[in-house]
N, C-alpha and C positions, 0 to 999 in steps of 0.2 A: 845864891842863884846858880843853877847848873847851866853851863853853856855847852854848845855843841861845837865841835871842831870842824872846820871846813877843810876838806882834803884839797890839796892843790890839784888843779885840773891836769889831766894827763896830756902829754904832748900829742898833737894830732898825728894820726898814722897816715901820712901822705901816700898817695898812689905812686908807684914807680912808673916808668915809661910804658911798659907793657900793660900794666893794669889801667893806666890812663887811656891808652889807645882802645883797650877792650871796652871800658866803660863808655867812652864817647861813641864807639860804633854801636853798642847796645842801645844807648839813649837815643841816638839818631834813628835807629831801626824802629824803636817803640813809637816815636813821634811820627815818622814818615809812614809807617805801616798803618797806624790809626787814621792818618789823614787820607791815605790812598783808599782805605776801606770806606771811610766816611764819604769821600767823593763818589765812589762807585755806587754806594747805596742811595745817596742823594740823587744822582743822575738816573739810576735805573728804577728806583722805587719811591723816591720822594721821602725817604726816611733817613733819620740820623742813625749813627752807629748804635747809640743806646736805645733808640726806639725799636730798631730791628732786634736788638738783643732782648728787649722786654717782650716783644711779640713772640720771639722764638722760645723763650722760657715759658711763656703762657701756653704755647702750643704743645709743649712737652709735659705739662701738668695735667693730672686727672681732671676731666671736665673743662679743660682749657681755662682753669680758674686757679688763682693764687691770692693769698692775703697780700695786701699792699706792703705790709712790713716785710714779708718774706721776699717779695719781688724787689723791694728796695735793697735787701741784702745781696741777692744773687746778681743784681745789676750794678752793685757798688754805687748806688745813688742814695742820697739822703731821702728821707720820707718826703720832705718838702719838695725837693727837686723831682722826685718820682711823681708826686701829685700833679705838678705842672706838666710833666711829660704825658701822664695819663689823660689829663684834661685835653691836651692837643690831640691825642689819639681818639678820645671820645668825640671831639668835634668832627673828626673824619669818619666816625662810625666804625672804628677799628677795634675799640675796646669799650666796655661799659663797666660801671662800678655798681656794686650792690652790697648791702650789709651782709656779713657772714651769717648764714642761717643757724650755725652752731653756736655762735657767740657774737651778738650784735654790737659788741664793742669794737669789732674789727670790720674792715671793709675789704671786699674781694674785688680784684680786677679780673675781668672775664673777656677772653678773646672772642670777638664776634665772628660770624661767618665771613663778613667782608674783610676782617683782619686776617683771618686764616687764608682767604683767597690771595690777598696781597702778599702775605708771607710766602705762600706756596709759589706764587708767580716770581717773586724776587729772589728766592733761595738759589736757583741754579746759577745765576750770574754772580751772586755773592760767593758761593762755593768755588766757582771758577776763578774768581779773583784771589781768594785765599789759597787755592791750589797753585795758581801762577806765581804769587809772591812768596809763599812760604813752603808749602808741601813739596812742590816740584824742584825747589832750589836746594833741597837737602836729600841726602841718602837716607834709607830707612834707619841706619845706625845713628846718623846725625839727628834725625827726627826724634828718636828715642832719647838721645842725650838732651835735646832741647826740652822735651817734656820733663825729664828728670830735673834738669836745672830750673825750669820754670816752677815746678812744684815745690822745690826747695826754697826758692825765692818767695813764693806765695806763702809758704808756711812761716817763714821769718816775718813777713809783713803781718800776717794774721796774728802771730804770737805777740808781736810788738804793739798791736792795736789794743791789747788788753791792759 
């Protein structure tokens, strides 16, 4: 019988004080920024952050249409979660679903005129909040650094998901 050897677990690479402080500040910013944007969207548009994001992505797609599977990917939602979200938006006449005419195995989400009107009406306040909390808090050089660091982190997350 051939056995496999188990390698001893590597010792944890603990964070030093500066790394710990940086991580905690970043983690707090992620949580509080998402909450601040969620509150603003809920108050001004009656939308959750992910609902707004889904409507925005649909508005940017040709014909304001996207396959549900693609929309799930760009909103970072499971297909099941997105289906529930789209159902809520359908009940408000903001989105409709139809079979994909090119391949009936897929379902398309389509932004309705009412959905586009709500998105258009809510975008200025949302952009103002993003500008207030993030954009105007950073110099142009810091903003470029934030983008570079964010893209690097996203790449690691996406590579690790496979």
